[in-house]
C-alpha positions as CSV (number, residue, x, y, z in Angstrom):
1,M,-30.7,2.3,-6.8
2,R,-27.7,4.5,-7.7
3,K,-26.7,4.6,-11.3
4,S,-23.7,2.6,-12.4
5,F,-20.3,4.3,-11.9
6,A,-18.8,5.8,-15.0
7,T,-15.6,4.5,-16.5
8,K,-12.6,6.8,-16.9
9,P,-12.9,8.3,-20.4
10,E,-10.0,8.1,-22.9
11,M,-9.3,10.7,-25.5
12,K,-9.4,8.9,-28.8
13,A,-8.8,10.3,-32.3
14,E,-9.9,7.8,-34.9
15,G,-7.9,8.4,-38.1
16,A,-10.6,6.9,-40.3
17,S,-13.1,9.6,-39.3
18,F,-10.9,12.5,-40.2
19,S,-12.4,14.8,-42.8
20,I,-9.1,15.4,-44.6
21,D,-9.0,15.1,-48.4
22,D,-5.3,15.0,-49.0
23,F,-3.2,13.3,-46.3
24,K,0.0,14.4,-48.0
25,T,-0.9,18.0,-47.4
26,V,-1.6,17.4,-43.8
27,Y,1.7,15.6,-43.4
28,S,3.5,18.5,-45.0
29,K,1.7,21.0,-42.7
30,Y,2.4,19.0,-39.6
31,T,6.0,18.5,-40.5
32,T,6.6,22.2,-41.0
33,G,4.3,23.4,-38.1
34,F,5.4,21.1,-35.4
35,A,9.1,21.6,-36.3
36,D,8.4,25.3,-35.4
37,F,6.4,24.2,-32.3
38,V,9.3,22.2,-30.9
39,E,11.8,25.0,-31.4
40,H,9.6,27.5,-29.5
41,P,8.8,26.1,-26.0
42,E,7.2,29.4,-25.0
43,V,4.2,28.4,-27.2
44,A,3.8,25.2,-25.3
45,V,3.8,27.1,-22.0
46,V,1.1,29.5,-23.2
47,I,-1.1,26.6,-24.4
48,G,-0.6,24.6,-21.2
49,E,-1.2,27.5,-18.8
50,N,-4.6,28.1,-20.4
51,L,-5.9,24.5,-20.2
52,M,-7.8,23.1,-17.2
53,N,-7.7,19.8,-15.3
54,Y,-8.0,16.8,-17.5
55,E,-7.1,18.7,-20.7
56,Q,-4.0,20.2,-19.2
57,D,-2.9,16.7,-18.0
58,Q,-3.5,15.3,-21.4
59,F,-1.5,18.1,-23.1
60,V,1.4,17.7,-20.7
61,E,1.6,14.0,-21.5
62,L,1.5,14.6,-25.2
63,A,3.8,17.6,-25.3
64,S,6.3,16.0,-23.0
65,E,6.6,12.9,-25.2
66,F,6.8,15.1,-28.2
67,Y,9.6,17.3,-26.9
68,T,11.5,14.4,-25.4
69,T,11.3,12.3,-28.6
70,N,12.9,15.1,-30.5
71,N,15.5,15.9,-27.8
72,K,14.0,19.3,-27.1
73,I,12.6,18.8,-23.6
74,I,15.5,20.5,-21.8
75,P,14.9,24.0,-23.2
76,L,11.2,23.6,-22.4
77,L,11.9,22.6,-18.8
78,K,14.5,25.3,-18.4
79,L,11.9,27.9,-19.4
80,L,9.3,26.4,-17.0
81,I,11.8,26.2,-14.1
82,S,13.1,29.7,-14.5
83,T,9.6,31.1,-14.8
84,E,8.5,29.1,-11.7
85,V,11.4,30.3,-9.6
86,E,11.2,33.9,-10.7
87,K,7.6,34.4,-9.8
88,C,8.0,32.5,-6.5
89,Q,8.0,34.9,-3.5
90,H,8.3,32.4,-0.7
91,K,10.8,29.5,-0.4
92,E,8.2,27.2,1.1
93,V,6.1,26.9,-2.1
94,V,8.8,26.6,-4.8
95,F,8.0,23.6,-6.9
96,R,5.4,22.5,-4.4
97,Q,2.3,23.5,-6.4
98,N,0.4,21.3,-8.8
99,N,0.9,23.5,-11.8
100,L,2.1,23.2,-15.3
101,C,5.8,23.2,-14.3
102,S,5.5,20.4,-11.7
103,K,3.4,18.4,-14.1
104,F,5.9,18.6,-16.9
105,L,8.7,17.8,-14.5
106,M,7.0,14.7,-13.3
107,T,5.9,13.5,-16.7
108,F,9.3,14.1,-18.2
109,S,11.1,12.3,-15.4
110,R,8.8,9.3,-15.6
111,S,9.3,9.1,-19.3
112,V,13.0,9.5,-19.7
113,A,13.9,7.3,-16.7
114,R,11.4,4.5,-17.4
115,K,14.2,2.0,-18.4
116,F,16.3,3.2,-15.4
117,F,13.4,2.6,-13.0
118,K,12.6,-0.8,-14.5
119,D,16.3,-1.9,-14.3
120,T,16.9,-0.7,-10.8
121,F,13.6,-0.8,-9.0
122,S,11.6,-3.7,-10.4
123,G,13.1,-6.3,-8.2
124,Y,12.7,-4.1,-5.1
125,I,9.1,-3.3,-5.9
126,Q,8.3,-7.0,-6.6
127,K,9.7,-7.8,-3.2
128,V,7.6,-5.1,-1.5
129,V,4.5,-6.3,-3.4
130,T,4.9,-10.0,-2.7
131,T,6.2,-9.9,0.9
132,P,3.8,-11.4,3.5
133,Q,4.8,-8.6,5.8
134,C,2.5,-5.6,6.2
135,Y,4.1,-2.1,6.5
136,E,1.0,-0.4,7.9
137,I,1.9,1.7,10.9
138,D,-1.2,3.8,11.4
139,E,-2.9,2.2,14.4
140,T,-6.3,3.4,13.3
141,R,-6.0,1.4,10.1
142,L,-4.5,-1.8,11.5
143,V,-6.8,-4.8,11.0
144,P,-6.9,-7.8,13.4
145,G,-3.7,-9.7,13.3
146,Q,-1.4,-6.9,12.2
147,I,1.4,-6.0,14.7
148,L,2.5,-2.4,14.5
149,G,5.9,-3.0,15.9
150,S,6.7,-5.7,13.4
151,N,5.4,-3.6,10.6
152,L,7.5,-0.6,11.5
153,A,10.7,-2.8,11.7
154,Q,10.1,-4.2,8.3
155,L,9.2,-0.7,6.9
156,V,12.4,0.9,8.1
157,L,14.5,-2.0,6.7
158,S,12.7,-1.7,3.3
159,I,13.5,2.1,3.2
160,K,17.2,1.3,3.9
161,E,17.2,-1.1,1.0
162,Y,15.6,1.6,-1.1
163,A,18.3,4.1,-0.1
164,D,21.0,1.5,-0.9
165,I,19.6,1.1,-4.5
166,L,19.8,4.8,-5.1
167,T,23.4,5.0,-3.8
168,K,24.6,2.1,-6.0
169,T,22.9,3.2,-9.2
170,K,23.4,7.0,-9.1
171,T,26.0,6.9,-11.9
172,L,23.4,5.3,-14.2
173,L,20.8,8.1,-13.8
174,P,19.6,9.4,-17.2
175,Y,21.5,12.5,-18.3
176,E,18.3,14.5,-18.8
177,I,17.4,14.2,-15.1
178,V,21.0,15.2,-14.2
179,E,20.7,18.2,-16.5
180,V,17.3,19.3,-15.1
181,S,18.6,18.9,-11.5
182,K,21.5,21.2,-12.2
183,I,19.2,23.7,-13.9
184,M,16.9,23.7,-10.9
185,Y,19.8,24.0,-8.4
186,N,21.3,27.0,-10.2
187,A,17.9,28.7,-10.7
188,V,17.1,28.5,-7.0
189,L,20.6,29.4,-5.9
190,T,20.4,32.6,-8.0
191,K,16.9,33.5,-6.9
192,F,17.6,33.1,-3.1
193,Q,21.0,34.8,-3.0
194,G,23.3,31.8,-2.8
195,D,21.4,29.7,-0.3
196,E,23.2,26.4,-1.0
197,E,21.4,24.4,1.7
198,F,18.0,25.4,0.5
199,S,18.9,24.9,-3.1
200,M,20.1,21.4,-2.4
201,K,17.0,20.6,-0.4
202,T,14.9,21.7,-3.3
203,V,16.7,19.3,-5.6
204,T,16.4,16.5,-3.0
205,T,12.6,17.1,-2.8
206,F,12.4,17.0,-6.6
207,L,14.5,13.9,-7.1
208,I,13.6,11.8,-4.1
209,N,10.2,13.0,-2.9
210,Q,8.6,13.6,-6.3
211,I,10.3,11.2,-8.7
212,F,11.7,8.2,-7.0
213,T,9.1,7.8,-4.3
214,R,6.4,8.1,-7.0
215,V,8.0,5.2,-8.8
216,V,7.5,3.2,-5.6
217,S,3.9,4.3,-4.8
218,R,2.8,4.1,-8.4
219,P,4.9,1.5,-10.2
220,E,2.4,1.2,-13.1
221,E,3.4,4.6,-14.2
222,S,6.9,3.4,-15.1
223,D,5.8,0.1,-16.5
224,I,7.3,-1.7,-13.6
225,Y,3.8,-3.1,-13.2
226,A,1.4,-3.3,-16.1
227,V,-1.5,-0.8,-16.0
228,E,-4.0,-3.7,-16.0
229,T,-2.3,-5.3,-13.1
230,K,-4.4,-4.9,-10.0
231,L,-2.3,-4.7,-6.9
232,G,-3.8,-6.0,-3.6
233,L,-4.6,-3.7,-0.8
234,K,-1.6,-4.7,1.4
235,S,0.8,-4.3,-1.5
236,T,-0.6,-0.9,-2.4
237,R,-0.4,0.2,1.2
238,N,3.1,-1.2,1.6
239,L,4.3,0.9,-1.4
240,E,2.6,4.0,0.0
241,M,4.2,3.5,3.4
242,V,7.7,3.2,1.9
243,S,7.3,6.3,-0.3
244,G,5.8,8.3,2.5
245,G,8.5,7.2,4.9
246,V,11.2,8.4,2.4
247,R,9.5,11.7,2.0
248,V,9.4,12.5,5.7
249,I,13.0,11.4,6.2
250,C,14.1,13.8,3.4
251,A,12.0,16.7,4.8
252,H,12.9,16.0,8.4
253,E,9.3,16.4,9.3
254,V,5.9,14.8,8.7
255,G,4.3,17.9,7.1
256,N,1.3,16.9,5.0
257,E,2.2,13.2,5.2
258,P,0.1,10.8,7.4
259,K,0.8,11.5,11.1
260,C,1.8,7.9,11.7
261,L,5.0,8.4,9.7
262,D,6.6,10.2,12.6
263,K,7.5,6.7,13.8
264,V,9.7,6.4,10.8
265,L,11.6,9.6,11.7
266,A,12.4,8.2,15.1
267,S,13.6,4.9,13.7
268,S,15.7,5.9,10.7
269,K,18.6,7.9,12.0
270,G,21.3,8.6,9.3
271,L,19.1,7.8,6.3
272,D,18.5,11.5,5.5
273,A,22.3,11.9,4.9
274,V,22.2,9.1,2.4
275,F,19.5,10.8,0.3
276,Y,21.3,14.2,0.7
277,A,24.5,12.6,-0.6
278,F,22.6,11.3,-3.6
279,S,21.3,14.7,-4.5
280,K,24.7,16.3,-4.0
281,Y,26.3,13.8,-6.3
282,V,23.8,14.6,-9.1
283,V,24.1,18.3,-8.8
284,L,27.8,18.8,-8.0
285,E,29.7,15.7,-9.0
286,A,27.9,14.0,-11.9
287,P,29.5,14.7,-15.3
288,T,28.0,17.6,-17.2
289,P,25.7,15.9,-19.7
290,T,26.0,16.5,-23.4
291,Q,22.9,16.6,-25.5
292,S,22.8,15.4,-29.1
293,N,21.3,17.6,-31.8
294,T,18.7,15.5,-33.5
295,T,16.9,16.5,-36.6
296,F,13.2,16.8,-36.1
297,Q,11.2,13.9,-37.4
298,I,7.5,14.0,-37.5
299,S,7.3,10.2,-37.8
300,R,8.5,9.8,-34.2
301,V,5.1,11.0,-32.9
302,T,1.8,9.2,-33.7
303,F,-0.6,11.0,-35.8
304,D,-3.4,10.7,-33.2
305,D,-1.2,12.6,-30.7
306,L,-0.4,15.2,-33.3
307,F,-4.0,15.6,-34.1
308,I,-4.9,16.3,-30.4
309,L,-2.0,18.8,-30.2
310,H,-3.3,20.4,-33.4
311,N,-6.7,21.0,-31.8
312,K,-5.3,22.5,-28.7
313,I,-3.0,24.8,-30.6
314,H,-5.9,26.0,-32.8
315,S,-8.1,26.5,-29.7
316,T,-5.4,28.5,-28.0
317,A,-4.8,30.6,-31.1
318,T,-8.5,31.4,-31.4
319,T,-8.6,32.5,-27.7
320,V,-5.5,34.6,-28.1
321,S,-7.0,36.3,-31.1
322,D,-10.2,37.1,-29.2
323,G,-8.1,38.7,-26.5
324,K,-9.1,36.2,-23.8
325,I,-5.5,35.1,-23.1
326,S,-2.7,37.5,-22.1
327,C,0.7,36.7,-23.3
328,S,3.8,38.5,-24.8
329,D,3.6,39.9,-28.3
330,E,6.3,37.5,-29.4
331,S,4.2,34.6,-28.2
332,K,1.1,35.9,-30.0
333,I,3.1,36.1,-33.3
334,L,4.5,32.6,-32.9
335,I,1.1,31.1,-32.1
336,K,-0.6,32.8,-35.0
337,K,2.1,31.7,-37.4
338,L,1.8,28.1,-36.1
339,D,-2.0,28.1,-36.4
340,D,-1.7,29.4,-40.0
341,T,0.7,26.7,-40.9
342,L,-1.3,23.9,-39.4
343,G,-4.7,25.2,-40.5
344,K,-8.1,24.6,-39.0
345,P,-8.4,21.1,-37.7
346,P,-11.3,18.8,-38.5
347,S,-14.1,18.9,-36.0
348,T,-13.9,16.5,-33.1
349,T,-16.6,14.9,-30.9
350,P,-16.4,16.3,-27.4
351,I,-15.8,13.9,-24.5
352,D,-18.9,12.9,-22.6
353,G,-18.9,12.7,-18.8
354,S,-17.7,14.7,-15.9
355,N,-14.0,14.6,-14.8
356,D,-15.1,15.1,-11.2
357,R,-17.4,12.1,-11.4
358,V,-14.7,10.0,-13.0
359,M,-12.1,10.9,-10.3
360,S,-14.7,10.4,-7.6
361,D,-15.4,6.8,-8.7
362,F,-11.7,6.1,-9.3
363,E,-10.9,7.2,-5.7
364,I,-13.7,5.0,-4.4
365,V,-12.2,1.9,-5.9
366,R,-8.7,2.9,-4.8
367,K,-10.0,3.5,-1.2
368,L,-11.7,0.0,-1.2
369,E,-8.4,-1.6,-2.2
370,R,-6.1,0.6,-0.1
371,E,-8.0,0.0,3.1
372,R,-8.7,-3.7,2.3
373,I,-12.4,-3.4,2.4
374,L,-13.2,-4.8,-1.0
375,Y,-10.2,-6.1,-2.9
376,R,-9.1,-8.6,-5.4
377,G,-7.1,-11.7,-4.5
378,G,-5.7,-14.4,-6.8
379,E,-7.1,-16.5,-9.5
380,L,-8.4,-20.1,-9.1
381,S,-7.2,-22.9,-11.3
382,T,-10.5,-22.7,-13.0
383,G,-9.8,-19.1,-14.1
384,E,-12.2,-17.5,-11.7
385,K,-11.1,-14.3,-10.0
386,V,-11.4,-14.1,-6.2
387,Y,-12.7,-10.9,-4.5
388,Y,-12.6,-10.4,-0.8
389,I,-15.0,-8.3,1.3
390,T,-13.9,-7.5,4.9
391,I,-17.3,-7.2,6.5
392,S,-16.2,-5.5,9.7
393,L,-14.6,-2.7,7.7
394,L,-17.4,-2.6,5.2
395,V,-20.0,-2.0,7.9
396,K,-17.9,0.9,9.2
397,L,-17.5,2.4,5.7
398,L,-21.3,2.2,4.9
399,K,-22.1,3.6,8.3
400,L,-19.9,6.6,7.6
401,A,-21.4,7.0,4.2
402,K,-24.9,7.0,5.6
403,E,-23.9,9.6,8.2
404,S,-22.3,11.9,5.6
405,N,-25.1,11.6,3.1
406,P,-28.3,10.3,4.7
407,D,-30.5,11.1,1.7
408,D,-28.5,9.0,-0.8
409,P,-26.1,6.8,1.1
410,M,-23.7,4.6,-0.6
411,T,-24.7,0.9,-0.5
412,L,-22.9,-2.4,-1.0
413,I,-24.4,-2.6,-4.5
414,D,-22.7,0.7,-5.3
415,L,-19.4,-0.5,-4.1
416,L,-19.6,-3.9,-5.9
417,T,-20.7,-2.2,-9.1
418,S,-17.8,0.3,-9.0
419,V,-15.3,-2.6,-8.7
420,L,-16.9,-5.2,-10.9
421,M,-18.7,-3.3,-13.7
422,N,-15.9,-4.1,-16.2
423,M,-15.3,-7.6,-15.0
424,S,-15.5,-10.0,-18.0
425,K,-14.4,-13.1,-16.2
426,A,-16.2,-15.3,-13.7
427,F,-15.5,-14.5,-10.1
428,V,-16.2,-15.7,-6.6
429,F,-16.7,-13.7,-3.4
430,V,-15.2,-14.3,0.0
431,F,-17.2,-12.6,2.7
432,D,-14.6,-12.3,5.5
433,C,-16.7,-12.0,8.7
434,S,-13.7,-12.2,11.1
435,W,-14.1,-10.0,14.2
436,F,-17.6,-9.0,13.1
437,N,-20.2,-9.3,15.8
438,G,-23.7,-9.7,14.3
439,N,-25.1,-7.9,17.3
440,D,-23.3,-4.8,16.3
441,L,-25.6,-4.3,13.2
442,P,-29.4,-4.3,13.3
443,Q,-30.7,-7.6,11.8
444,N,-32.6,-5.9,9.0
445,E,-29.5,-4.1,7.8
446,L,-27.5,-7.3,8.0
447,I,-30.2,-9.1,6.0
448,T,-30.3,-6.3,3.4
449,M,-26.5,-6.5,3.0
450,C,-26.6,-10.3,2.7
451,S,-29.4,-10.3,0.1
452,S,-27.9,-7.5,-2.0
453,L,-26.3,-9.8,-4.5
454,V,-29.8,-10.3,-5.9
455,Q,-29.8,-6.7,-7.0
456,L,-26.5,-6.7,-8.9
457,P,-26.7,-5.6,-12.5
458,Q,-27.2,-8.6,-14.8
459,N,-23.8,-8.4,-16.5
460,I,-22.2,-8.7,-13.1
461,K,-24.6,-11.3,-11.7
462,T,-23.9,-13.5,-14.7
463,N,-20.2,-13.8,-13.9
464,F,-20.8,-14.4,-10.2
465,K,-20.2,-18.1,-9.6
466,H,-20.0,-18.7,-5.8
467,G,-19.6,-17.1,-2.5
468,Y,-17.9,-18.2,0.7
469,I,-19.0,-16.8,4.1
470,L,-15.8,-17.0,6.1
471,H,-15.6,-17.1,9.9
472,P,-19.2,-16.1,10.8
473,E,-19.9,-15.9,14.5
474,K,-23.1,-17.4,15.8
475,N,-25.3,-14.3,15.3
476,V,-24.3,-14.0,11.7
477,K,-24.9,-17.7,11.2
478,K,-28.3,-17.4,12.8
479,T,-29.3,-14.6,10.3
480,I,-28.1,-16.6,7.3
481,E,-30.0,-19.7,8.5
482,S,-33.2,-17.5,8.8
483,M,-32.7,-16.3,5.2
484,I,-32.4,-19.9,4.0
485,S,-35.6,-21.1,5.7
486,N,-37.6,-17.9,4.7
487,Y,-36.1,-17.2,1.3
488,G,-39.4,-15.9,-0.1
489,A,-39.7,-13.2,2.5
490,F,-36.3,-11.8,1.4
491,S,-37.1,-11.9,-2.3
492,L,-34.6,-14.7,-2.8
493,S,-35.2,-17.6,-5.2
494,N,-35.4,-21.1,-4.0
495,G,-32.0,-22.7,-3.8
496,W,-30.1,-19.4,-3.7
497,N,-28.1,-20.8,-0.8
498,K,-26.5,-23.3,-3.1
499,N,-24.4,-20.5,-4.3
500,F,-22.9,-20.0,-0.9
501,D,-20.8,-22.0,1.6
502,I,-20.1,-21.3,5.2
503,V,-16.4,-21.8,6.0
504,D,-15.4,-21.8,9.7
505,D,-11.7,-22.0,9.2
506,W,-9.6,-20.2,6.6
507,Q,-7.4,-23.2,6.2
508,T,-10.4,-25.2,4.9
509,L,-10.9,-22.4,2.3
510,S,-7.2,-22.6,1.4
511,K,-7.6,-26.3,0.6
512,L,-10.7,-25.5,-1.5
513,F,-8.8,-22.9,-3.4
514,G,-5.9,-25.3,-4.1
515,E,-2.7,-23.5,-4.8
516,T,-4.3,-20.0,-4.7
517,E,-3.2,-18.1,-1.6
518,V,-6.1,-17.0,0.7
519,V,-5.2,-13.3,1.0
520,I,-7.2,-12.4,4.1
521,P,-5.4,-10.3,6.7
522,E,-3.3,-12.0,9.3
523,G,-5.9,-10.8,11.9
524,S,-8.6,-12.7,10.2
525,K,-6.5,-15.9,10.5
526,L,-6.0,-15.2,14.2
527,F,-9.7,-15.0,14.7
528,V,-9.9,-18.8,14.6
529,K,-6.4,-19.9,15.3
530,R,-4.2,-17.7,17.5
531,E,-1.5,-20.3,17.8
532,F,1.4,-21.0,15.4
533,H,1.4,-24.7,14.7
534,A,4.2,-26.8,13.3
535,L,5.5,-30.4,13.2
536,K,8.8,-30.8,15.1
537,V,10.8,-33.6,13.6
538,N,13.4,-35.4,15.7
539,P,16.5,-37.1,14.3
540,K,14.7,-40.4,14.0
541,G,12.1,-38.9,11.7
542,K,9.3,-38.8,14.3
543,A,7.0,-35.8,13.9
544,Q,5.5,-34.2,17.0
545,N,2.8,-31.6,16.8
546,R,3.9,-28.4,18.5
547,I,2.8,-24.8,19.1
548,I,5.7,-22.4,18.5
549,L,5.6,-19.2,20.5
550,M,8.3,-16.6,20.6
551,T,9.1,-14.4,23.5
552,F,11.8,-11.8,23.4
553,N,14.3,-14.3,24.8
554,A,13.3,-17.7,23.6
555,L,11.4,-19.9,21.1
556,L,9.0,-22.0,23.1
557,N,7.9,-25.5,22.0
558,I,4.5,-26.1,23.4
559,E,2.4,-29.3,23.5
560,P,-1.0,-28.4,21.9
561,S,-3.4,-30.4,24.1
562,S,-1.8,-29.8,27.5
563,H,-0.2,-26.5,26.7
564,D,2.9,-27.7,28.5
565,I,6.2,-25.9,27.5
566,M,8.4,-28.8,26.4
567,N,11.5,-26.9,25.8
568,E,13.0,-23.5,25.1
569,I,15.5,-22.4,22.5
570,E,17.2,-19.2,23.6
571,L,17.2,-16.7,20.7
572,K,20.7,-15.5,21.6
573,G,21.9,-19.0,21.1
574,I,20.5,-19.4,17.5
575,K,23.3,-19.7,15.1
576,S,21.5,-20.1,11.8
577,V,18.2,-20.9,10.1
578,E,18.2,-23.3,7.2
579,L,15.5,-23.3,4.6
580,F,14.6,-25.7,1.8
581,T,13.6,-24.5,-1.7
582,G,10.0,-25.1,-2.4
583,S,9.4,-26.8,0.9
584,P,8.0,-25.3,4.2
585,H,10.8,-26.9,6.3
586,V,12.9,-24.8,8.7
587,V,16.0,-26.1,10.4
588,I,17.2,-24.0,13.3
589,H,20.8,-24.5,14.5
590,F,21.5,-23.3,18.0
591,E,23.9,-23.7,20.9
592,A,21.8,-25.5,23.4
593,V,18.2,-26.3,24.5
594,T,16.6,-26.1,27.9
595,G,13.4,-27.8,29.1
596,R,11.8,-31.1,29.7
597,E,12.7,-32.9,26.5
598,R,16.0,-34.8,27.1
599,K,17.9,-35.7,24.0
600,K,21.3,-37.1,23.2
601,K,24.2,-34.8,23.1
602,E,24.3,-34.7,19.3
603,D,20.6,-33.7,19.2
604,K,20.8,-30.6,21.3
605,T,21.9,-28.1,18.6
606,E,19.3,-28.6,15.8
607,R,15.5,-28.5,15.4
608,T,13.6,-29.2,12.2
609,Y,10.1,-27.8,11.8
610,I,7.6,-28.5,9.1
611,L,5.2,-25.6,8.6
612,L,1.7,-25.7,7.1
613,D,2.8,-24.0,3.9
614,M,5.4,-21.6,2.5
615,A,3.4,-18.6,3.7
616,A,3.5,-20.0,7.2
617,R,7.2,-20.4,6.9
618,E,7.6,-16.7,5.9
619,T,5.4,-15.7,8.8
620,L,7.6,-17.6,11.2
621,L,10.8,-16.0,9.8
622,K,9.2,-12.6,9.9
623,L,8.2,-13.0,13.5
624,L,11.7,-14.2,14.4
625,F,13.3,-11.3,12.7
626,S,10.9,-8.8,14.4
627,V,11.6,-10.2,17.8
628,C,15.3,-9.9,17.3
629,F,14.9,-6.4,16.0
630,Y,12.9,-5.2,18.9
631,R,15.0,-6.8,21.4
632,E,17.5,-4.1,20.5
633,V,14.8,-1.4,20.6
634,L,13.7,-2.6,24.1
635,N,17.2,-3.2,25.3
636,G,17.3,-2.9,29.1
637,K,13.6,-2.9,29.6
638,K,11.9,-5.5,31.8
639,L,9.8,-7.9,29.8
640,E,8.9,-10.6,32.3
641,F,6.9,-9.9,35.4
642,D,6.0,-12.0,38.4
643,V,2.3,-12.5,39.3
644,F,1.2,-12.2,42.9
645,N,-1.8,-13.5,44.8
646,G,-2.3,-10.7,47.3
647,T,1.2,-10.2,48.6
648,K,2.3,-13.8,47.9
649,K,4.3,-14.6,44.8
650,S,2.6,-17.2,42.6
651,N,4.0,-19.7,40.1
652,S,2.8,-17.5,37.2
653,R,4.6,-14.8,35.3
654,I,3.5,-12.4,32.6
655,V,5.7,-12.4,29.5
656,V,5.5,-9.6,27.0
657,C,6.1,-10.7,23.4
658,V,6.3,-8.8,20.2
659,D,2.7,-9.8,19.1
660,R,1.0,-10.8,22.3
661,V,1.1,-11.1,26.1
662,V,1.2,-14.5,27.6
663,V,0.8,-15.8,31.1
664,I,2.9,-18.8,32.0
665,K,2.2,-20.9,35.1
666,K,5.2,-23.1,35.9
667,N,5.8,-24.8,32.5
668,E,2.2,-24.3,31.2
669,L,0.8,-21.7,28.9
670,E,-2.1,-20.4,30.9
671,H,-3.3,-17.3,28.9
672,D,-2.5,-16.1,25.4
673,I,-3.7,-12.5,24.6
674,V,-2.8,-11.4,21.1
675,Y,-2.5,-7.6,20.7
676,V,-5.0,-7.5,17.8
677,S,-7.8,-8.7,20.3
678,L,-6.6,-6.4,23.1
679,K,-9.0,-3.6,23.8
680,S,-7.1,-2.0,26.8
681,V,-4.6,-2.7,29.5
682,T,-5.0,-0.7,32.7
683,I,-3.5,-0.4,36.2
684,T,-5.5,-0.1,39.5
685,D,-4.4,-0.2,43.1
686,G,-3.6,-3.5,44.8
687,K,-4.3,-4.6,48.3
688,T,-1.3,-2.8,49.7
689,D,0.8,0.1,48.5
690,D,3.5,-2.2,47.3
691,F,1.3,-3.9,44.7
692,K,-0.9,-3.0,41.7
693,T,-3.5,-4.9,39.6
694,V,-3.1,-5.0,35.9
695,S,-6.2,-5.7,33.8
696,F,-6.4,-7.0,30.2
697,L,-9.6,-6.5,28.4
698,F,-9.8,-8.4,25.1
699,E,-12.0,-10.2,22.6
700,T,-12.2,-13.9,22.4
701,L,-14.2,-16.5,20.4
702,K,-16.4,-18.5,22.8
703,N,-19.2,-21.0,21.9
704,G,-19.2,-19.6,18.4
705,G,-19.6,-16.0,19.4
706,I,-17.4,-13.0,20.1
707,E,-17.2,-12.1,23.8
708,W,-15.3,-9.6,25.8
709,V,-13.1,-11.1,28.6
710,E,-11.2,-9.3,31.3
711,K,-8.2,-10.9,33.1
712,K,-6.6,-9.3,36.2
713,F,-3.2,-10.1,37.7
714,G,-1.4,-8.7,40.8
715,I,2.1,-7.3,40.1
716,M,4.7,-5.3,42.1
717,K,4.3,-1.6,42.2
718,E,7.6,-1.1,40.3
719,D,6.3,-3.2,37.5
720,V,3.6,-0.8,36.3
721,C,6.0,-0.2,33.4
722,L,4.3,-3.3,31.9
723,V,1.5,-1.1,30.7
724,D,3.7,1.3,28.8
725,I,5.7,-1.5,27.2
726,V,2.5,-3.3,26.0
727,N,1.0,-0.1,24.7
728,S,4.2,0.7,22.9
729,L,4.3,-2.6,21.1
730,R,0.6,-2.2,20.2
731,I,0.9,1.3,18.7
732,G,4.6,1.4,17.7
733,K,5.7,4.3,19.9
734,F,8.9,3.5,21.8
């Protein structure tokens, strides 16, 4: 079994262990020495340039705080910027490298603007994190239930809101960032012979792409979210999609960003001008900042940090003295003087562990969360944490791991250990088997995966309290039943199955969890219930169970047992939607209703719906918004198509919706094919040249197992555009 993953090491300097006889002498030396250090930024540059990886990152963090605290950060950044620009030979790489200059710029910006970020962006980030909407627009990463078209619409809207925040708060930007932006602009302008456009673009890249988008993608760095807060996979991905979208808009190209973000470019006209105007204000219009002259105070910096800096200064001085570092004579003199003042530091214990190993494990955990393979949900009323494992995605990941490293493949135990090794609280597992066909995995591998909890390290196993096997299809159930009856053959103890429950409907799990939200993907919910149920309440208070289905033109009220369409509310006739605080009620006010339900005149302009819960209400509103949004995108395109039997028109029609294709026969819902289950839609020749056959191949749950179903319909030759429209909605390319 693979060894436990290492935790990320922290540099700690324990004051009690310092071999310093007279603290007053050290204080005096540090006061004098670091006062010189802060006045000579070239020393910091020499030290930083000759550190590697983790040590350089640590130095940048400490030095940046040190210089910022004493109001000396601007001279240091000015030196770094001028040096970076001067040695740059090609425009394309200026401030684009992960070097000392870029690290100081990022660390400084994050530090001085922390309060600004928190005041201006915390509400926005909270909204992005908590929204039920997913912003994923990479079709290769969509999980069952996610609708790319809806995601793109919400993503673009979120980016617009982000741009509005920048515009409204530009006058509140910290003076240090304004100062650095002006320095950067002038340095680039001088270097590249008055190229104003490129100089402004460089500042935009710095401000928007490197600072403000980083605040969104990594809110914990600005204390908008606490470091210990564990964002869910969807929340993390939403933040990444927003920040990536902003970057491609500012750059006018996808560049090194995910290819899927080209969809944002096509849907965000005019936003680049907003970001450009923000940068222009900062560089050319914002008042020239005045920096106060503050007397150096050693007490502003913790001793532990000073001690670490002391070690790095001494190490650099020794290397310079040995001739292993090349720097100017002036810098050599300054470094030697500083080292003489500070003296030789007490010995320190080196850090154990490999930085590469640490980063590798950290990235594994991030990947699991980001791609919603193994991620943390909420917390039960009992205090137990909830962890979710999406089995279909997990199997793919383990298969790839085995192919890339057949001699030592990553296992489920490895992944569980990497996530849970520091877990001190009790936790439960939810094994989400939605859309996972047991026939797709050899039974022995499935058994190995199911029994792997027995192999967990004892400290993790002790905190494991219960597991829920959610939405298993019949082949998975069969394997689990075999393990229960033959537990000894699988090295399982008698009664192990008492730690697990099979749950066939996520709504049952929701009731078991109480108020805790079940945070499985929307696609997992669609695995067992592809219909949106609600209670429609009439004016007399009578509640009628209805399926709500939205086309691009109307909201359909469908009777669940017969699938009859009882009435339609035209979307263009909706005047308002009324919500109730803390209650999953929705009241829709509209102009008129058509259909079989005949009501009194005063009842024709209002419908009240009671949804399952608040999350369901948000889903309904999200769907309504997406439909209205894409009605404009698809303006003028045909969305309803007559079905023909041979050459004779039938009573059925194909209706393209934002999240599905439905076939309606007279006033009955005949077929409902959600895009998440749709494998392909193709066209073949019909019986005559005037007709074609459209085929839908999709997954469906039948008799407890996942099966492939193909439905074929005859359409007019001129209606072959149906395929392009459906595929556009599936993948988000319009």
